[in-house]
NUMARLUM-605136 format. One line per field, with one value per atom (N, C-alpha, C, CB): x, y, z negated. Coordinates in Angstrom, 2 decimals. Each point is the difference from the previous one (the first is absolute). Glycine has a CB too. Layout:
<pts>
c1 = [X	...] .
c2 = [Y	...] .
c3 = [Z	...] .
</pts>
This chain:
<pts>
c1 = [14.19	-0.79	-1.48	1.86	-2.67	-1.42	-0.73	0.11	-1.27	-0.80	-0.48	-0.73	0.65	-0.46	-1.45	1.61	-1.99	-1.38	-0.87	0.77	-0.27	-0.71	0.86	-1.21	0.55	0.67	-0.88	1.16	-0.52	-0.69	0.67	-0.62	-0.18	0.52	-0.67	0.43	0.32	-0.51	-1.23	0.93	-1.01	-1.21	-0.08	0.04	-1.21	-0.26	-1.36	1.45	-1.58	-1.27	-0.15	0.05	-1.22	-0.28	-1.31	1.25	-1.36	-1.24	-0.35	0.48	-1.68	-0.48	1.02	-1.32	1.88	0.93	1.41	-1.93	2.19	1.34	0.65	-0.70	1.84	0.69	0.64	0.43	-0.75	0.58	0.99	-2.09	1.99	0.91	0.44	-1.12	2.43	0.58	0.09	-0.81	1.03	0.04	1.17	-1.09	0.84	0.95	0.15	-0.60	1.84	0.32	0.86	-0.14	-0.29	0.90	-0.66	1.01	-0.22	-0.46	0.32	0.32	-1.11	0.19	0.35	-1.63	2.76	0.54	-0.79	2.23	-2.25	-0.70	0.77	-0.98	0.23	0.59	0.85	-0.03	-0.03	0.79	-0.91	2.02	-1.49	-0.73	0.47	-0.29	-0.62	0.27	-0.72	0.27	0.45	-0.58	-0.12	0.98	-2.20	-0.24	0.14	-1.56	2.48	0.31	0.09	1.22	-1.46	0.07	-0.80	0.29	-0.24	-0.72	-1.51	1.97	-2.71	-1.45	-0.42	-0.21	-0.79	-0.51	0.78	-0.83	1.82	0.82	-0.66	2.02	-3.13	-0.70	0.15	0.30	0.30	0.24	-1.29	2.00	-2.96	-1.24	-0.83	-0.01	0.03	-0.70	0.59	-0.53	1.85	0.67	-0.39	1.90	-1.99	-0.40	-1.44	1.57	-2.44	-1.40	-0.12	-0.74	1.64	0.03	0.39	0.60	0.36	0.44	-1.11	2.32	-3.11	-1.04	-1.31	1.09	-1.14	-1.19	-1.12	0.61	-0.30	-1.02	-0.24	0.63	0.36	-0.18	0.55	0.17	-0.65	0.39	0.94	-2.19	3.23	0.94	-0.69	1.92	-1.55	-0.52	0.75	-0.65	1.88	0.81	0.97	-0.20	0.68	0.93	-0.69	1.72	-0.91	-0.53	0.64	-0.38	-0.46	0.45	-0.23	-0.53	1.57	-0.12	0.36	0.53	-1.32	0.27	0.14	-1.27	2.47	0.27	-0.37	-0.40	0.66	-0.23	-1.39	1.68	-2.62	-1.38	-0.21	-0.80	0.21	-0.24	-1.07	0.67	-0.41	-0.96	-0.97	1.69	-2.93	-1.06	-1.24	0.94	-1.98	-1.23	-0.57	-0.46	0.68	-0.54	0.77	-0.76	2.06	0.82	0.31	0.98	-1.20	0.50	-0.58	0.27	-1.57	-0.62	0.59	-2.11	2.27	0.59	1.46	-1.58	2.33	1.41	0.17	0.51	-1.45	0.13	-0.05	-1.05	0.43	-0.02	1.38	-2.37	3.27	1.37	0.93	-0.41	-0.17	0.79	-0.49	0.41	0.52	-0.34	0.28	0.51	-1.44	0.11	-0.23	-0.77	1.73	-0.07	0.12	0.99	-1.93	0.09	0.30	-1.61	1.84	0.35	-1.12	1.39	-0.99	-0.89	-0.87	-0.02	0.39	-0.65	-1.21	0.80	-1.55	-1.20	-1.05	1.42	-1.57	-0.90	-1.45	1.85	-2.77	-1.43	-0.41	-0.43	-0.10	-0.24	-1.08	0.71	-1.62	-1.10	0.36	-1.59	2.80	0.45	1.15	-0.71	0.75	1.16	1.20	-1.48	2.64	1.22	-0.14	1.34	-1.91	-0.19	-0.85	0.18	-1.28	-0.87	0.66	-1.90	2.74	0.73	0.97	-0.23	0.99	1.02	-0.65	1.55	-2.63	-0.62	-1.03	0.38	-0.56	-1.10	0.00	0.07	1.04	0.04	-0.03	1.29	-0.66	-0.01	-1.42	2.31	-3.09	-1.38	-0.85	0.25	0.06	-0.71	0.25	0.20	1.01	0.34	-0.40	1.89	-2.60	-0.57	1.06	-1.98	3.04	0.95	-0.68	1.92	-1.51	-0.44	0.47	0.07	-0.93	0.31	1.26	-2.43	2.69	1.23	1.23	-1.23	1.13	1.10	0.19	-0.45	-0.64	0.07	0.71	-2.13	1.71	0.57	1.47	-2.26	2.62	1.41	0.86	-0.72	0.19	0.75	0.11	-0.79	-0.28	0.04	1.08	-2.44	2.51	1.00	1.41	-1.65	1.83	1.31	0.45	-0.49	-0.41	0.35	0.20	-1.27	0.47	0.17	1.39	-2.47	2.92	1.36	1.04	-0.82	0.59	0.96	0.22	-0.70	-0.40	0.12	0.08	-1.26	1.30	0.13	-1.17	2.49	-3.71	-1.21	-0.55	-0.51	0.27	-0.60	-1.35	1.16	-1.40	-1.21	-1.27	1.28	-1.20	-1.20	-0.38	0.59	0.36	-0.28	-0.93	2.23	-2.35	-0.87	-1.47	1.66	-2.00	-1.40	-0.31	0.01	0.99	-0.21	-0.37	1.62	-2.35	-0.34	1.14	-2.49	2.59	1.11	0.20	-0.41	-0.68	0.12	0.62	-1.99	1.99	0.55	1.44	-2.30	2.86	1.37	0.93	-0.85	2.10	1.00	0.33	0.95	-0.25	0.38	0.84	-0.10	1.07	0.83	-0.79	1.90	-2.86	-0.82	-0.89	0.03	-0.57	-0.82	0.83	-1.42	2.67	0.85	0.28	1.04	-0.85	0.24	-1.23	1.63	-2.81	-1.24	-0.15	-1.08	1.40	-0.04	0.95	-0.62	1.79	0.96	-0.54	1.90	-2.50	-0.60	-1.08	0.47	-1.32	-1.06	0.60	-1.50	2.58	0.63	0.62	0.43	0.01	0.67	-0.95	2.03	-3.29	-0.93	-0.09	-1.28	1.19	-0.16	1.34	-2.15	3.25	1.35	0.29	-0.14	0.14	0.15	1.39	-1.70	1.78	1.29	0.86	-1.08	0.45	0.74	-0.72	0.89	-0.13	-0.52	0.33	0.24	-1.25	0.20	-0.42	-0.38	1.25	-0.26	0.20	0.73	-1.76	0.03	0.16	-1.46	2.67	0.30	-0.57	0.01	0.31	-0.66	0.35	0.01	1.08	0.40	0.00	1.38	-1.98	0.05	-0.67	0.05	-1.06	-0.75	0.46	-1.93	3.01	0.43	1.07	-0.54	0.58	1.05	1.34	-1.68	2.80	1.32	0.32	0.75	-1.10	0.35	-0.82	0.61	-1.91	-0.85	0.44	-1.93	2.26	0.43	1.27	-1.05	2.01	1.25	-0.25	1.22	-2.10	-0.33	-0.64	-0.30	-0.64	-0.71	0.93	-2.13	3.07	0.97	0.80	0.15	0.31	0.76	-0.85	1.36	-2.61	-0.88	-0.31	-1.00	0.78	-0.27	1.19	-1.54	2.74	1.18	0.11	1.16	-1.45	0.03	-1.07	0.87	-2.09	-1.09	0.36	-1.67	2.20	0.37	1.05	-0.53	1.53	1.06	-0.53	1.67	-2.56	-0.54	-0.89	0.09	-0.91	-0.95	0.65	-1.82	2.80	0.66	-0.89	1.40	-2.40	-0.94	0.54	-1.91	1.30	0.24	-0.74	0.27	0.45	-0.59	0.28	0.29	-1.32	0.16	-0.49	-0.29	1.17	-0.29	0.17	0.74	-1.72	0.09	0.35	-1.68	2.67	0.34	0.69	0.22	-0.26	0.77	1.23	-2.10	2.25	1.06	1.20	-1.71	2.81	1.19	0.59	0.47	-0.39	0.56	-0.83	0.91	-2.23	-0.90	0.20	-1.66	1.80	0.20	1.28	-1.23	2.31	1.27	-0.01	1.11	-1.87	-0.07	-0.80	0.18	-1.27	-0.91	0.24	-1.66	2.21	0.02	1.29	-1.57	1.43	1.15	0.30	-0.55	-0.50	0.14	-0.88	0.50	0.06	-0.73	-0.28	1.06	-2.27	-0.36	-0.36	-0.85	1.72	-0.19	-0.76	2.12	-3.26	-0.88	0.04	-1.47	1.30	-0.19	-0.95	2.30	-3.38	-0.99	-0.48	1.07	-1.32	-0.57	0.94	-2.01	3.29	0.99	1.06	-0.40	1.00	1.10	1.27	-1.09	1.68	1.26	1.17	-1.03	0.95	1.06	-0.54	1.79	-1.32	-0.36	1.27	-2.24	2.24	1.14	-0.02	1.33	-0.25	0.10	0.28	0.84	-1.05	0.30	1.47	-1.84	2.69	1.44	0.31	0.48	-1.14	0.23	-0.45	-0.27	-0.87	-0.48	0.95	-2.36	2.89	0.93	1.32	-1.07	1.56	1.32	0.00	0.47	-1.54	0.01	-1.35	1.67	-2.02	-1.26	0.04	-0.31	-0.80	-0.01	-0.52	-0.33	-0.14	-0.63	0.19	-1.71	1.84	0.11	-1.17	1.29	-2.48	-1.16	0.24	-1.50	2.17	0.28	0.84	-0.11	1.14	0.87	-0.78	1.96	-2.79	-0.81	-0.94	0.15	-0.79	-0.96	0.71	-1.47	2.64	0.72	0.56	0.57	-0.23	0.58	-1.04	1.89	-3.12	-1.03	-0.24	-1.05	0.96	-0.28	1.12	-1.36	2.57	1.12	0.07	1.22	-1.96	0.10	-0.39	-0.48	-0.65	-0.34	1.04	-2.38	2.97	1.03	1.24	-0.90	1.26	1.16	-0.21	0.49	-1.71	-0.30	0.14	-1.55	1.09	0.12	1.47	-2.21	3.02	1.41	0.74	-0.08	-0.41	0.66	-0.50	0.31	-1.42	-0.59	0.94	-2.33	2.38	0.89	-0.49	0.59] .
c2 = [-19.71	1.12	-0.33	0.66	0.28	-0.27	0.03	0.99	-1.64	-0.03	1.40	-2.36	2.70	1.33	0.22	0.00	1.26	0.33	-0.09	1.49	-0.90	-0.05	-0.72	2.15	-2.91	-0.61	0.18	-1.69	2.04	0.05	-1.02	2.47	-3.38	-1.08	0.04	-1.41	1.90	0.07	0.86	-2.22	3.31	0.82	0.93	-0.11	0.14	0.92	0.63	-1.35	2.59	0.72	0.87	-0.02	-0.05	0.82	0.74	-1.61	2.78	0.77	0.28	1.04	-1.49	0.20	-0.48	1.95	-3.09	-0.62	0.54	-0.40	1.39	0.59	-0.49	2.05	-2.73	-0.53	1.13	-2.16	2.21	1.02	-0.58	1.31	-2.61	-0.68	-1.32	1.11	-1.36	-1.30	-0.59	-0.28	-1.05	-0.84	0.37	-1.86	1.79	0.51	-0.99	2.37	-2.51	-0.85	0.80	-2.12	2.25	0.50	-0.19	1.69	-1.50	-0.21	1.24	-2.50	2.71	1.14	-0.53	1.43	-0.96	-0.52	0.48	-0.07	-0.76	0.29	1.03	-2.32	3.28	0.94	1.10	-1.84	2.00	1.04	0.89	-1.53	2.68	0.92	-0.19	1.66	-2.09	-0.17	1.11	-2.53	3.19	1.11	-0.39	1.68	-1.56	-0.20	1.36	-1.99	2.09	1.29	-0.15	0.74	0.34	-0.02	1.15	-2.49	2.68	1.11	-0.20	0.38	0.67	-0.09	-1.05	2.41	-3.22	-1.02	-1.29	1.83	-1.98	-1.21	-1.17	1.45	-1.21	-1.09	-0.05	-1.22	2.26	-0.01	-0.16	1.44	-0.57	-0.02	-1.25	2.49	-2.95	-1.25	-1.16	0.86	-0.88	-1.06	0.04	0.08	1.11	0.12	-0.49	1.95	-1.61	-0.45	-1.51	2.22	-2.82	-1.46	-0.61	0.16	0.46	-0.51	0.06	0.71	0.37	0.18	-0.67	2.15	-2.69	-0.73	0.87	-1.67	2.91	0.88	-0.29	1.74	-2.30	-0.50	-1.42	2.35	-3.13	-1.40	-0.19	-0.71	-0.07	-0.30	-0.81	0.06	0.21	-0.78	-1.31	2.12	-2.13	-1.21	-0.01	-0.08	-1.10	-0.12	0.05	1.02	-0.96	-0.06	1.09	-2.48	3.12	0.95	-0.66	2.05	-2.14	-0.63	0.98	-2.22	2.19	0.78	-0.97	2.02	-2.08	-0.90	-1.44	1.90	-2.28	-1.37	-0.29	-0.62	1.55	-0.19	0.77	-0.30	-0.35	0.67	1.06	-2.09	3.27	1.09	-0.19	1.59	-1.89	-0.23	0.76	-2.29	2.40	0.64	-0.68	0.67	-1.97	-0.74	0.27	-1.75	2.07	0.20	1.47	-2.23	3.10	1.38	0.77	-0.03	-0.13	0.80	-0.35	0.13	-1.43	-0.41	0.43	-1.96	1.80	0.38	1.51	-1.98	2.74	1.45	0.55	0.09	-0.81	0.45	-0.08	-0.75	0.02	-0.10	0.97	-2.40	3.26	0.95	1.42	-1.75	2.67	1.41	0.62	0.10	0.75	0.54	1.50	-2.18	2.95	1.45	0.50	0.11	0.76	0.57	1.49	-1.72	2.35	1.42	0.83	-0.38	1.36	0.91	-0.71	1.43	-2.65	-0.69	-0.83	1.81	-1.40	-0.74	-0.05	-1.35	2.45	0.02	0.19	0.90	-1.43	0.18	1.40	-2.49	3.33	1.41	0.22	0.53	-1.48	0.19	-0.45	-0.30	-0.25	-0.41	0.89	-2.37	2.69	0.73	-0.94	1.55	-1.01	-0.80	-1.21	2.06	-1.87	-1.10	-1.10	1.61	-1.21	-0.98	-0.73	1.41	-0.71	-0.65	-1.04	2.08	-1.71	-0.92	-1.22	1.95	-1.73	-1.07	-0.82	1.41	-1.12	-0.61	-1.52	1.96	-2.60	-1.47	-0.57	0.09	0.58	-0.49	-0.03	0.92	0.10	0.03	-1.02	2.43	-2.63	-1.03	-1.38	1.39	-1.59	-1.27	-0.03	-0.23	1.26	0.08	0.03	-1.20	1.95	0.22	0.77	-0.01	-0.27	0.78	1.45	-2.06	3.02	1.41	0.45	0.42	-0.98	0.36	-0.46	-0.16	-1.01	-0.50	0.90	-2.36	2.80	0.88	1.31	-1.01	1.61	1.28	-0.13	0.72	-1.83	-0.22	-0.13	-1.13	0.42	-0.18	1.32	-2.39	3.18	1.31	0.89	-0.20	0.21	0.82	-0.47	0.45	-1.77	-0.58	0.38	-1.91	1.80	0.28	1.49	-2.03	2.87	1.45	0.42	0.34	-0.93	0.29	-0.53	-0.09	-1.09	-0.62	0.84	-2.23	2.74	0.74	1.51	-1.83	2.24	1.41	0.84	-0.27	-0.23	0.74	0.61	-1.52	2.83	0.60	-0.67	2.20	-2.50	-0.74	0.79	-1.15	2.50	0.76	-0.12	1.58	-2.01	-0.19	-1.18	0.99	-1.89	-1.17	0.39	-1.36	2.53	0.45	0.75	0.13	0.07	0.76	-0.93	1.74	-1.18	-0.72	0.18	0.33	-1.24	0.07	1.37	-2.37	3.08	1.31	1.03	-0.54	0.24	0.92	-0.32	0.28	-1.30	-0.43	0.44	-1.97	2.21	0.27	-1.29	1.91	-1.78	-1.19	-0.96	1.36	-0.80	-0.86	-0.69	1.49	-0.78	-0.61	-1.10	2.16	-1.95	-1.06	-1.26	1.75	-1.58	-1.17	-0.70	1.10	-0.34	-0.60	-0.77	1.86	-1.29	-0.70	-1.27	2.20	-2.11	-1.19	-1.09	1.45	-1.04	-0.96	-0.62	1.29	-0.48	-0.52	-1.04	2.19	-1.88	-0.94	-1.31	1.92	-1.84	-1.21	-0.84	1.19	-0.52	-0.70	-0.42	1.31	-0.89	-0.18	-1.45	1.94	-2.88	-1.41	-0.72	0.01	0.76	-0.56	-1.03	0.37	0.05	-0.94	-0.61	1.31	-2.43	-0.67	0.75	-2.18	2.86	0.74	1.30	-2.15	3.13	1.32	0.34	0.73	-0.33	0.33	1.45	-2.42	3.20	1.43	0.36	0.49	0.13	0.36	1.51	-2.00	2.44	1.43	0.82	-0.30	-0.06	0.67	1.47	-2.17	2.62	1.40	0.76	-0.68	0.09	0.59	1.36	-2.28	2.56	1.25	1.07	-1.35	1.10	0.92	0.97	-1.74	2.92	0.95	-0.47	1.92	-1.44	-0.56	0.01	0.74	0.34	0.06	-0.98	2.40	-2.48	-0.96	-1.41	1.61	-1.83	-1.32	-0.43	0.43	0.49	-0.32	-0.39	1.57	-0.83	-0.32	-1.38	2.44	-2.72	-1.28	-1.16	1.18	-0.95	-1.05	-0.39	0.87	0.13	-0.29	-0.77	2.08	-1.65	-0.66	-1.44	2.24	-2.43	-1.35	-0.91	0.94	-0.45	-0.84	-0.40	1.12	-0.18	-0.29	-1.04	2.34	-2.17	-0.94	-1.39	1.88	-1.97	-1.31	-0.68	0.83	-0.06	-0.58	-0.44	1.45	-0.67	-0.31	-1.24	2.44	-2.57	-1.11	-1.28	1.65	-1.53	-1.19	-0.84	0.00	0.63	-0.74	-0.13	0.83	-1.75	-0.08	1.16	-2.53	3.34	1.16	-0.08	1.41	-1.14	0.12	1.39	-2.52	3.31	1.40	0.26	0.68	0.00	0.43	1.48	-1.75	2.11	1.39	0.13	0.42	0.79	0.27	0.83	-0.10	0.43	0.90	-0.82	1.72	-1.60	-0.81	0.32	-0.11	1.39	0.37	-0.59	2.12	-2.05	-0.57	-1.50	1.81	-2.47	-1.46	-0.37	-0.16	0.90	-0.30	0.30	0.48	0.55	0.39	-1.00	2.39	-2.92	-0.84	-1.50	1.82	-2.21	-1.41	-0.73	0.59	-1.80	-0.89	-0.68	-0.38	0.22	-0.65	0.73	-2.23	2.54	0.66	-1.01	2.22	-2.17	-0.82	0.96	-1.94	2.04	0.93	-0.69	1.23	-0.63	-0.57	0.81	-0.90	0.21	0.64	-0.86	1.07	-0.46	-0.70	-1.29	0.99	-0.93	-1.13	-1.13	0.59	-0.37	-1.04	0.56	-1.11	0.23	0.39	0.10	-1.11	2.30	0.19	-0.35	1.81	-1.33	-0.30	0.21	0.68	-1.49	0.12	-0.02	-1.11	1.92	0.05	1.29	-1.42	1.69	1.27	1.10	-1.14	2.39	1.11	-0.02	1.36	-1.66	-0.05	-1.06	0.79	-1.93	-1.07	0.41	-1.69	2.38	0.46	1.03	-0.45	1.33	1.02	-0.63	1.69	-2.63	-0.59	-0.98	0.28	-1.04	-1.05	-0.07	-1.29	2.30	-0.05	-1.12	2.47	-3.19	-1.15	0.36	-1.47	2.72	0.40	1.51	-1.90	2.40	1.45	0.78	-0.46	-0.15	0.67	0.33	-1.21	0.33	0.24	1.26	-2.47	2.59	1.18	1.26	-1.42	1.38	1.16	0.41	-0.72	-0.26	0.31	0.61	-1.88	1.36	0.51	1.40	-2.34	2.64	1.30	1.10	-1.20	0.82	0.98	1.05	-1.76	1.39	1.04	1.03	-1.67	1.32	0.93	1.04	-1.81	1.59	0.91	1.43	-1.94	2.19	1.39	0.68	-0.63	-0.12	0.58	0.34	-1.30	0.42	0.27	1.26	-2.44	2.63	1.19	1.27	-1.37	1.29	1.16	0.33	-0.59	-0.45	0.20	0.63	-1.95	1.66	0.53	1.37	-2.31	2.75	1.29	1.13	-0.95	2.05	1.12	0.74	0.24] .
c3 = [-6.32	0.51	-0.11	1.58	-2.12	-0.17	1.33	-2.29	2.31	1.22	0.34	-0.50	1.79	0.39	-0.40	1.90	-2.10	-0.32	1.25	-1.88	2.97	1.28	1.03	-0.54	1.39	1.15	1.23	-1.48	2.58	1.29	0.91	-0.29	0.78	0.83	1.37	-2.05	3.03	1.36	0.14	0.35	-1.11	-0.06	1.21	-2.51	3.13	1.09	-0.16	1.51	-1.03	-0.06	1.24	-2.53	3.16	1.17	-0.20	1.48	-0.84	0.04	1.46	-2.27	2.67	1.37	1.03	-0.80	0.50	0.92	-0.03	1.38	-2.23	-0.10	-1.28	1.31	-1.18	-1.17	-0.80	1.22	-2.51	-0.88	-1.00	0.26	-0.51	-0.93	0.59	-1.97	1.89	0.17	1.39	-2.18	2.15	-1.22	-0.89	1.27	-2.57	-0.98	-1.15	0.62	-1.09	-1.15	-0.96	1.41	-2.64	-1.04	-1.36	1.59	-2.63	-1.37	-0.83	0.20	-1.25	-0.89	-1.38	1.32	-1.82	-1.26	-1.21	1.06	-2.06	-1.25	-0.83	0.01	-0.58	-0.94	0.60	-1.55	2.89	0.66	0.84	0.05	0.33	0.87	1.43	-1.89	2.74	1.43	0.75	-0.24	1.13	0.75	1.47	-1.64	2.17	1.42	0.67	-0.40	1.36	0.60	1.51	-2.08	2.78	1.45	0.57	-0.02	1.33	0.63	-0.05	1.50	-1.21	0.05	1.02	-0.67	0.30	0.90	0.04	1.30	-2.21	0.04	-0.74	0.13	-0.84	-0.67	-1.51	2.05	-2.66	-1.45	-0.79	0.37	-0.09	-0.78	0.28	0.03	1.22	0.32	-0.78	2.28	-2.37	-0.75	-1.47	1.62	-2.18	-1.41	-0.19	-0.29	1.23	-0.11	0.16	0.90	-0.13	0.09	-1.35	2.46	-3.14	-1.29	-1.04	0.56	-0.54	-1.01	0.41	-0.67	1.89	0.42	0.53	-1.65	2.03	0.56	1.48	-1.66	2.33	1.36	0.04	1.02	-0.06	0.11	1.19	-1.03	0.83	1.08	1.10	-1.64	2.89	1.13	0.15	1.14	-1.62	0.06	-1.17	2.52	-2.88	-1.11	-1.35	1.43	-2.49	-1.36	-0.85	0.23	-1.06	-1.01	-1.36	1.47	-2.28	-1.31	-1.11	1.02	-2.08	-1.20	-1.16	0.88	-1.45	-1.12	0.35	-1.59	2.83	0.44	0.50	-1.60	1.43	0.46	1.30	-2.38	3.36	1.28	-0.16	1.25	-0.68	-0.03	1.16	-1.07	0.74	0.99	-0.46	0.64	0.21	-0.47	-1.25	2.35	-2.49	-1.15	-1.29	1.58	-1.46	-1.19	-0.29	0.43	0.56	-0.09	-1.18	2.45	-2.73	-1.06	-1.36	1.34	-1.61	-1.27	-0.10	-0.08	1.17	-0.02	-0.15	1.43	-0.87	-0.02	-1.42	2.25	-3.17	-1.40	-0.64	-0.17	0.82	-0.50	0.72	-0.55	1.40	0.78	-0.26	1.75	-1.91	-0.05	1.35	-2.46	2.94	1.36	-0.05	1.01	-0.48	-0.01	1.44	-2.34	2.75	1.34	-0.10	0.89	0.26	0.04	-0.63	2.07	-2.88	-0.70	-1.04	2.03	-2.40	-1.11	0.37	-1.36	2.41	0.39	-1.10	1.49	-2.23	-1.14	0.44	-1.42	0.63	0.25	-0.46	-0.26	1.15	-0.35	-1.05	2.28	-2.44	-0.96	-1.41	1.87	-2.06	-1.32	-0.45	0.45	-1.75	-0.50	-0.05	-1.36	1.00	0.00	-0.92	0.50	-1.68	-0.94	0.63	-1.93	2.58	0.64	1.14	-0.65	1.43	1.09	-0.53	1.35	-2.37	-0.53	-0.65	-0.36	-0.36	-0.79	0.76	-1.97	3.26	0.75	-0.08	1.53	-1.19	0.01	-1.41	2.13	-3.08	-1.38	-0.54	-0.36	0.68	-0.47	0.76	-0.61	1.89	0.76	-0.62	2.11	-2.61	-0.65	-1.47	1.59	-2.03	-1.35	-1.11	0.88	-0.64	-1.07	-1.13	1.64	-2.86	-1.15	0.18	-1.50	1.11	0.24	-0.73	0.32	-1.48	-0.72	0.78	-2.18	2.79	0.83	1.22	-0.76	1.37	1.16	-0.38	0.93	-2.03	-0.41	-0.37	-0.80	0.16	-0.36	1.25	-2.13	3.13	1.24	0.77	0.11	-0.12	0.65	-0.62	0.53	-1.84	-0.68	0.31	-1.83	1.85	0.30	1.41	-1.56	2.52	1.39	0.26	0.68	-1.32	0.15	-0.47	-0.31	-0.79	-0.48	0.97	-2.37	2.91	0.92	1.25	-0.86	1.45	1.26	-0.22	1.13	-2.38	-0.37	0.53	0.00	-0.25	0.34	-1.29	1.99	-2.03	-1.20	-0.30	0.48	-1.73	-0.35	0.32	-1.79	1.78	0.33	1.47	-1.83	2.67	1.43	0.24	0.54	-1.51	0.17	0.11	-1.26	0.77	0.05	1.29	-2.49	3.36	1.23	1.16	-0.81	1.77	1.22	1.01	-0.42	1.40	0.95	0.63	0.45	-0.12	0.63	-0.95	1.42	-2.71	-1.01	-0.35	-0.90	1.53	-0.27	1.12	-1.31	0.99	1.03	0.74	-1.36	2.49	0.76	-0.82	2.06	-2.80	-0.83	-1.09	0.48	-1.07	-1.04	0.57	-1.26	2.46	0.62	0.23	1.11	-0.71	0.20	-1.33	2.00	-3.06	-1.31	-0.49	-0.53	0.80	-0.37	0.84	-0.65	1.95	0.84	-0.49	1.92	-2.38	-0.54	-1.29	1.04	-1.89	-1.24	0.33	-1.17	2.14	0.38	0.48	0.61	0.19	0.51	-1.11	2.13	-3.20	-1.09	-1.13	0.56	-0.50	-1.12	-0.46	0.84	0.08	-0.36	-0.18	1.24	-1.29	-0.16	1.10	-2.49	3.75	1.12	0.07	1.23	-0.52	0.20	1.00	-0.53	1.48	1.03	0.29	1.00	-0.55	0.29	1.45	-2.43	3.21	1.40	0.23	0.69	-0.06	0.19	1.47	-2.37	2.96	1.42	0.14	0.57	-0.22	0.16	-1.16	2.51	-3.75	-1.13	-0.14	-1.12	1.75	-0.16	1.31	-1.93	2.96	1.33	0.12	0.85	-1.69	0.12	-0.99	0.78	-1.51	-1.04	0.50	-1.71	1.12	0.39	-0.58	0.08	0.47	-0.35	-1.50	2.21	-2.92	-1.42	-0.82	0.28	-0.02	-0.71	0.34	0.02	1.23	0.45	-0.72	2.24	-2.39	-0.68	-1.46	1.53	-2.21	-1.40	-0.10	-0.49	1.41	-0.06	0.36	0.58	0.34	0.32	-1.23	2.34	-3.09	-1.22	-1.00	0.36	-0.53	-0.95	0.44	-0.60	1.90	0.49	-0.23	1.72	-1.45	-0.23	-1.47	1.93	-2.81	-1.44	-0.37	-0.45	1.02	-0.28	0.51	0.14	1.07	0.55	-0.87	2.32	-2.74	-0.82	-1.36	1.17	-1.74	-1.33	0.03	-0.58	1.63	0.07	0.52	0.36	0.51	0.55	0.90	-2.01	2.63	0.85	1.42	-1.41	2.15	1.43	0.65	-0.07	0.85	0.65	1.50	-2.10	2.90	1.45	0.38	0.41	0.16	0.29	1.50	-2.32	2.91	1.40	0.04	0.72	0.08	0.22	1.37	-2.51	3.06	1.21	-0.33	1.38	-2.68	-0.46	-0.45	-0.70	1.44	-0.30	-1.36	2.43	-2.78	-1.31	-1.13	0.99	-0.83	-1.00	-0.12	0.46	0.68	0.01	-0.73	2.17	-1.87	-0.65	-1.49	2.15	-2.55	-1.41	-0.82	0.70	-0.13	-0.76	0.20	0.17	0.97	0.35	-0.31	1.73	-2.28	-0.13	1.33	-2.44	3.27	1.30	1.00	-1.07	2.22	1.06	1.12	-0.59	1.14	1.15	1.12	-1.46	2.47	1.10	1.12	-0.61	0.99	1.01	1.29	-1.82	2.91	1.30	0.81	-0.05	0.54	0.83	-0.66	2.04	-3.34	-0.71	-0.34	1.13	-0.98	-0.33	-0.93	2.21	-3.00	-0.88	0.82	-2.00	2.03	0.70	-0.92	1.42	-2.68	-0.97	-1.40	1.64	-2.58	-1.40	-0.85	0.42	-1.47	-0.89	-0.78	1.55	-2.28	-0.70	1.03	-2.11	1.70	0.90	0.38	-1.04	0.08	0.29	1.05	-2.33	2.25	0.98	1.39	-1.82	1.90	1.30	0.60	-0.72	-0.13	0.49	0.42	-1.50	0.70	0.23	1.16	-2.41	2.58	1.02	0.72	-1.37	2.16	0.75	1.03	-0.34	0.47	0.91	1.38	-1.97	2.12	1.25	0.17	-0.15	1.38	0.19	-0.58	2.04	-2.08	-0.59	-1.46	1.60	-2.33	-1.42	-0.15	-0.49	1.30	-0.06	0.34	0.61	0.44	0.39	-1.11	2.38	-3.00	-1.07	-1.20	0.78	-1.13	-1.15	0.24	-0.60	1.84	0.31	0.20	1.04	-0.69	0.36	-1.08	1.37	-2.66	-1.02	-0.13	-1.21	1.68	-0.17	1.11	-1.15	2.24	1.15	-0.35	1.48	-2.16	-0.33	-0.89	0.20	-1.14	-0.86	0.80	-1.93	2.87	0.84	0.83	0.07	0.42	0.80	-0.84	1.43	-2.70	-0.88	-0.28	-1.04	0.85	-0.30	1.17	-1.54	2.77	1.19	0.39	0.76	-1.39	0.36	-0.42	-0.25	1.05	-0.35	-1.24	2.42] .
</pts>
């Protein structure tokens, strides 16, 4: 078995004296999609920011590919990570092309290399090439997410981290993007860490689910494993919650 891409060893994080994470121990496997899932406020997004080095752990160690993520190492390590937030997080004064190519141009890539990579990524995420000339306000929500994904992939990162990337999309656009993301993940074979509160989305995209409650891992495994052998009543409650509205509809006269 290959070494994990990310490891958290006794990691804890607090804000204003309130513990939001841990202490927590777990590892993220190489080349698979791991989904962090749980109710609002359980620490999913904080955990993702710890992995990418945007916040620092108060205790314990976060490691990426064997190197500890610290303020001294985070900037260099971050170039090996792609990071996508809700609604793309695009810079409003740059068009889509400028947003995607920002880091490549900062690193002084040759313009022909930049354009070749832009074309490759636009095809990968199914973004019309004419959309690259539009500003974020001129793009649909789904297109902004596709541009955000292109930007995260521009430098061909070792791992891709996505924080509720489809949370602001309407159901039909979200369903299309879920299918496209699953295809992209399978095609690239990268390590992916995805945050969502949507159980169906987690099961559709993730090879492994990590269910969090109050900043701790309650259970990790495939969706089938969580359904078949829940280790805590909370797991059962969380898995059943999305079915309640459908059950109510079925019982309606």
